[in-house]
ChimeraX commands (.cxc) that place a marker at each C-alpha (Angstrom):
marker #1 position -74.75,-85.21,12.03 radius 0.5
marker #1 position -74.82,-84.70,8.29 radius 0.5
marker #1 position -73.22,-81.81,6.48 radius 0.5
marker #1 position -75.56,-78.85,5.83 radius 0.5
marker #1 position -77.16,-78.81,2.43 radius 0.5
marker #1 position -76.63,-75.92,0.04 radius 0.5
marker #1 position -79.98,-74.52,1.10 radius 0.5
marker #1 position -79.08,-74.76,4.80 radius 0.5
marker #1 position -75.78,-72.98,4.10 radius 0.5
marker #1 position -77.69,-70.22,2.31 radius 0.5
marker #1 position -80.04,-69.89,5.29 radius 0.5
marker #1 position -77.04,-69.67,7.65 radius 0.5
marker #1 position -75.47,-66.95,5.49 radius 0.5
marker #1 position -78.71,-64.97,5.20 radius 0.5
marker #1 position -79.22,-65.19,8.98 radius 0.5
marker #1 position -75.99,-63.20,9.42 radius 0.5
marker #1 position -77.49,-60.19,7.62 radius 0.5
marker #1 position -78.71,-57.27,9.74 radius 0.5
marker #1 position -82.37,-57.61,10.60 radius 0.5
marker #1 position -82.56,-61.30,9.71 radius 0.5
marker #1 position -82.39,-64.07,12.24 radius 0.5
marker #1 position -82.53,-67.80,11.54 radius 0.5
marker #1 position -86.32,-67.94,11.25 radius 0.5
marker #1 position -86.72,-64.96,8.94 radius 0.5
marker #1 position -83.73,-66.11,6.87 radius 0.5
marker #1 position -85.36,-69.53,6.47 radius 0.5
marker #1 position -88.63,-67.91,5.34 radius 0.5
marker #1 position -86.79,-65.69,2.85 radius 0.5
marker #1 position -84.77,-68.57,1.40 radius 0.5
marker #1 position -87.83,-70.82,1.09 radius 0.5
marker #1 position -89.64,-67.96,-0.66 radius 0.5
marker #1 position -86.74,-67.45,-3.07 radius 0.5
marker #1 position -86.33,-71.16,-3.82 radius 0.5
marker #1 position -90.04,-71.46,-4.57 radius 0.5
marker #1 position -89.65,-68.60,-7.08 radius 0.5
marker #1 position -86.33,-69.71,-8.51 radius 0.5
marker #1 position -86.55,-68.28,-12.03 radius 0.5
marker #1 position -88.39,-65.08,-11.19 radius 0.5
marker #1 position -86.50,-64.03,-8.05 radius 0.5
marker #1 position -83.65,-66.31,-6.92 radius 0.5
marker #1 position -81.76,-66.49,-10.22 radius 0.5
marker #1 position -81.97,-62.73,-10.95 radius 0.5
marker #1 position -80.98,-61.96,-7.35 radius 0.5
marker #1 position -77.97,-64.28,-7.58 radius 0.5
marker #1 position -76.87,-62.67,-10.87 radius 0.5
marker #1 position -77.24,-59.15,-9.44 radius 0.5
marker #1 position -75.34,-60.08,-6.28 radius 0.5
marker #1 position -72.50,-61.50,-8.41 radius 0.5
marker #1 position -72.42,-58.34,-10.52 radius 0.5
marker #1 position -72.20,-56.16,-7.41 radius 0.5
marker #1 position -69.51,-58.44,-5.95 radius 0.5
marker #1 position -67.50,-58.03,-9.16 radius 0.5
marker #1 position -67.92,-54.27,-9.62 radius 0.5
marker #1 position -68.57,-52.52,-6.27 radius 0.5
marker #1 position -65.73,-50.42,-4.89 radius 0.5
marker #1 position -65.13,-47.49,-2.60 radius 0.5
marker #1 position -64.93,-44.03,-4.13 radius 0.5
marker #1 position -61.32,-42.87,-3.95 radius 0.5
marker #1 position -62.39,-39.37,-2.95 radius 0.5
marker #1 position -65.18,-39.76,-0.39 radius 0.5
marker #1 position -65.53,-43.45,0.51 radius 0.5
marker #1 position -69.04,-43.89,-0.90 radius 0.5
marker #1 position -69.80,-47.16,-2.68 radius 0.5
marker #1 position -70.02,-47.15,-6.46 radius 0.5
marker #1 position -68.76,-48.95,-9.52 radius 0.5
marker #1 position -66.25,-46.39,-10.80 radius 0.5
marker #1 position -63.19,-44.68,-9.35 radius 0.5
marker #1 position -65.39,-41.70,-8.42 radius 0.5
marker #1 position -68.93,-42.21,-7.17 radius 0.5
marker #1 position -71.76,-40.35,-8.94 radius 0.5
marker #1 position -71.80,-37.69,-6.20 radius 0.5
marker #1 position -68.09,-36.88,-6.52 radius 0.5
marker #1 position -68.32,-36.97,-10.31 radius 0.5
marker #1 position -71.21,-34.47,-10.31 radius 0.5
marker #1 position -69.79,-31.06,-11.23 radius 0.5
marker #1 position -72.92,-29.32,-9.95 radius 0.5
marker #1 position -72.16,-30.23,-6.33 radius 0.5
marker #1 position -70.99,-27.45,-4.00 radius 0.5
marker #1 position -67.26,-28.05,-3.68 radius 0.5
marker #1 position -66.88,-25.79,-0.65 radius 0.5
marker #1 position -69.16,-27.87,1.58 radius 0.5
marker #1 position -68.24,-31.23,3.10 radius 0.5
marker #1 position -70.53,-33.36,5.23 radius 0.5
marker #1 position -68.60,-35.90,7.30 radius 0.5
marker #1 position -70.64,-39.05,7.96 radius 0.5
marker #1 position -69.94,-42.24,9.86 radius 0.5
marker #1 position -71.07,-44.79,7.26 radius 0.5
marker #1 position -72.22,-45.08,3.66 radius 0.5
marker #1 position -75.73,-45.72,5.04 radius 0.5
marker #1 position -75.63,-42.24,6.62 radius 0.5
marker #1 position -74.55,-40.71,3.30 radius 0.5
marker #1 position -77.40,-42.47,1.48 radius 0.5
marker #1 position -79.89,-41.27,4.12 radius 0.5
marker #1 position -78.73,-37.68,3.61 radius 0.5
marker #1 position -79.11,-38.08,-0.15 radius 0.5
marker #1 position -82.62,-39.51,0.18 radius 0.5
marker #1 position -83.59,-36.56,2.37 radius 0.5
marker #1 position -82.22,-34.16,-0.25 radius 0.5
marker #1 position -81.05,-31.66,2.37 radius 0.5
marker #1 position -77.37,-31.44,1.36 radius 0.5
marker #1 position -75.95,-30.62,-2.07 radius 0.5
marker #1 position -72.25,-30.59,-1.26 radius 0.5
marker #1 position -69.62,-33.31,-1.03 radius 0.5
marker #1 position -69.25,-36.06,1.56 radius 0.5
marker #1 position -66.52,-37.82,3.48 radius 0.5
marker #1 position -67.26,-41.28,4.90 radius 0.5
marker #1 position -65.23,-42.09,8.02 radius 0.5
marker #1 position -66.09,-45.79,7.98 radius 0.5
marker #1 position -66.88,-46.00,11.70 radius 0.5
marker #1 position -66.36,-44.18,14.98 radius 0.5
marker #1 position -63.54,-44.01,17.45 radius 0.5
marker #1 position -63.93,-46.65,20.12 radius 0.5
marker #1 position -61.32,-47.47,22.75 radius 0.5
marker #1 position -63.35,-50.51,23.84 radius 0.5
marker #1 position -63.34,-51.94,20.32 radius 0.5
marker #1 position -59.72,-50.88,19.63 radius 0.5
marker #1 position -60.81,-48.52,16.83 radius 0.5
marker #1 position -58.42,-45.61,16.63 radius 0.5
marker #1 position -57.86,-42.91,14.01 radius 0.5
marker #1 position -55.69,-45.32,12.01 radius 0.5
marker #1 position -58.72,-47.55,11.30 radius 0.5
marker #1 position -60.86,-44.66,10.03 radius 0.5
marker #1 position -60.67,-42.65,6.82 radius 0.5
marker #1 position -59.36,-39.44,8.34 radius 0.5
marker link #1:1,2 radius 0.2
marker link #1:2,3 radius 0.2
marker link #1:3,4 radius 0.2
marker link #1:4,5 radius 0.2
marker link #1:5,6 radius 0.2
marker link #1:6,7 radius 0.2
marker link #1:7,8 radius 0.2
marker link #1:8,9 radius 0.2
marker link #1:9,10 radius 0.2
marker link #1:10,11 radius 0.2
marker link #1:11,12 radius 0.2
marker link #1:12,13 radius 0.2
marker link #1:13,14 radius 0.2
marker link #1:14,15 radius 0.2
marker link #1:15,16 radius 0.2
marker link #1:16,17 radius 0.2
marker link #1:17,18 radius 0.2
marker link #1:18,19 radius 0.2
marker link #1:19,20 radius 0.2
marker link #1:20,21 radius 0.2
marker link #1:21,22 radius 0.2
marker link #1:22,23 radius 0.2
marker link #1:23,24 radius 0.2
marker link #1:24,25 radius 0.2
marker link #1:25,26 radius 0.2
marker link #1:26,27 radius 0.2
marker link #1:27,28 radius 0.2
marker link #1:28,29 radius 0.2
marker link #1:29,30 radius 0.2
marker link #1:30,31 radius 0.2
marker link #1:31,32 radius 0.2
marker link #1:32,33 radius 0.2
marker link #1:33,34 radius 0.2
marker link #1:34,35 radius 0.2
marker link #1:35,36 radius 0.2
marker link #1:36,37 radius 0.2
marker link #1:37,38 radius 0.2
marker link #1:38,39 radius 0.2
marker link #1:39,40 radius 0.2
marker link #1:40,41 radius 0.2
marker link #1:41,42 radius 0.2
marker link #1:42,43 radius 0.2
marker link #1:43,44 radius 0.2
marker link #1:44,45 radius 0.2
marker link #1:45,46 radius 0.2
marker link #1:46,47 radius 0.2
marker link #1:47,48 radius 0.2
marker link #1:48,49 radius 0.2
marker link #1:49,50 radius 0.2
marker link #1:50,51 radius 0.2
marker link #1:51,52 radius 0.2
marker link #1:52,53 radius 0.2
marker link #1:53,54 radius 0.2
marker link #1:54,55 radius 0.2
marker link #1:55,56 radius 0.2
marker link #1:56,57 radius 0.2
marker link #1:57,58 radius 0.2
marker link #1:58,59 radius 0.2
marker link #1:59,60 radius 0.2
marker link #1:60,61 radius 0.2
marker link #1:61,62 radius 0.2
marker link #1:62,63 radius 0.2
marker link #1:63,64 radius 0.2
marker link #1:64,65 radius 0.2
marker link #1:65,66 radius 0.2
marker link #1:66,67 radius 0.2
marker link #1:67,68 radius 0.2
marker link #1:68,69 radius 0.2
marker link #1:69,70 radius 0.2
marker link #1:70,71 radius 0.2
marker link #1:71,72 radius 0.2
marker link #1:72,73 radius 0.2
marker link #1:73,74 radius 0.2
marker link #1:74,75 radius 0.2
marker link #1:75,76 radius 0.2
marker link #1:76,77 radius 0.2
marker link #1:77,78 radius 0.2
marker link #1:78,79 radius 0.2
marker link #1:79,80 radius 0.2
marker link #1:80,81 radius 0.2
marker link #1:81,82 radius 0.2
marker link #1:82,83 radius 0.2
marker link #1:83,84 radius 0.2
marker link #1:84,85 radius 0.2
marker link #1:85,86 radius 0.2
marker link #1:86,87 radius 0.2
marker link #1:87,88 radius 0.2
marker link #1:88,89 radius 0.2
marker link #1:89,90 radius 0.2
marker link #1:90,91 radius 0.2
marker link #1:91,92 radius 0.2
marker link #1:92,93 radius 0.2
marker link #1:93,94 radius 0.2
marker link #1:94,95 radius 0.2
marker link #1:95,96 radius 0.2
marker link #1:96,97 radius 0.2
marker link #1:97,98 radius 0.2
marker link #1:98,99 radius 0.2
marker link #1:99,100 radius 0.2
marker link #1:100,101 radius 0.2
marker link #1:101,102 radius 0.2
marker link #1:102,103 radius 0.2
marker link #1:103,104 radius 0.2
marker link #1:104,105 radius 0.2
marker link #1:105,106 radius 0.2
marker link #1:106,107 radius 0.2
marker link #1:107,108 radius 0.2
marker link #1:108,109 radius 0.2
marker link #1:109,110 radius 0.2
marker link #1:110,111 radius 0.2
marker link #1:111,112 radius 0.2
marker link #1:112,113 radius 0.2
marker link #1:113,114 radius 0.2
marker link #1:114,115 radius 0.2
marker link #1:115,116 radius 0.2
marker link #1:116,117 radius 0.2
marker link #1:117,118 radius 0.2
marker link #1:118,119 radius 0.2
marker link #1:119,120 radius 0.2
marker link #1:120,121 radius 0.2
marker link #1:121,122 radius 0.2
marker link #1:122,123 radius 0.2
marker link #1:123,124 radius 0.2
view
């Protein structure tokens, strides 16, 4: 068996993403390769930029590019209200809904004895 090509490795990596299996990853990669300059190259540059700059907010655990995320840096937010969420995806869903104008705290998961996730593994 020969070693996987660069394209096959990319397909394997994409297939590990949520919602993508091997077939849909292959379709996505073939689509991107066919549109190299217009989509693949800009996507690769943006992914590298995010890899270089993304970090967790030191206050709430949201993802941003500065020490404080835009939500924590916003002085107009209600400081007396905290919404505790499981993941950053939950925080972003709350923000899209526009139903909460306070601050957040991202736990980073849930307690799970079966998965050996205790309070030490969460942001409590």
